[in-house]
N, C-alpha and C positions, 0 to 999 in steps of 0.2 A: 404063337405063344407070346404073351407079353412078359417083358423083363423089367422089373423095378428093383431099385436098390432099397435096402432097409438097414436100420441101425438097431443093434441089440446089445444087451448086457445081462449078466447074471446077478441076481440079488437074492441071497439066501438060497432057497430051493427052487426059485422060479427064474425063467428067462423072460425078460421084458423087452419090448421093442416097438418100433413104429416104421411106417413106410416113409422114406425120405421126402417124397412129394407131399406127404400129409403128416407132418410131425406133431400136430395137435391130437392125433388119435392113436393112443398107445393100446397095446394088448399084451397078454402074457401066456406062458405055457410052462408045463412042468419039465419039458424037454425042448431042445431047439427045434426039433421036427414039429412038435405041437405048436410052438410059436409061429413057425412058418405057415402051418395050416390055418391058424387063427388070423394071420396077416392076410392070407388069400381070401378068407371069408370077409374080413373087414373091407378089402378092396371091392369085393362084389357088392357089399352094402353101400359103400360110397358111390360106386358107379351107377347103381340102380336108383339112386336118389332117396334111399331109405334114411340116410343120415342127412339132416338138414344143415344149411348154412356152412357148407364145406369151404375151408380155406386151404388153398394149394400153393406150394412153393414152386416158382417157375425160375429156371436158370436163364 
């Protein structure tokens, strides 16, 4: 199982966030659980090559 850090915040009725390795790609959810699910889906899209021109932060 892969572990990645993410940043999130609540804005009105939505939770917004991004994967810390990929801060250019934000997503949202109506709950924190939905946000986490959307972040997992985003990671799948990024790693599959479906999202072009990926910029990654490297420590």
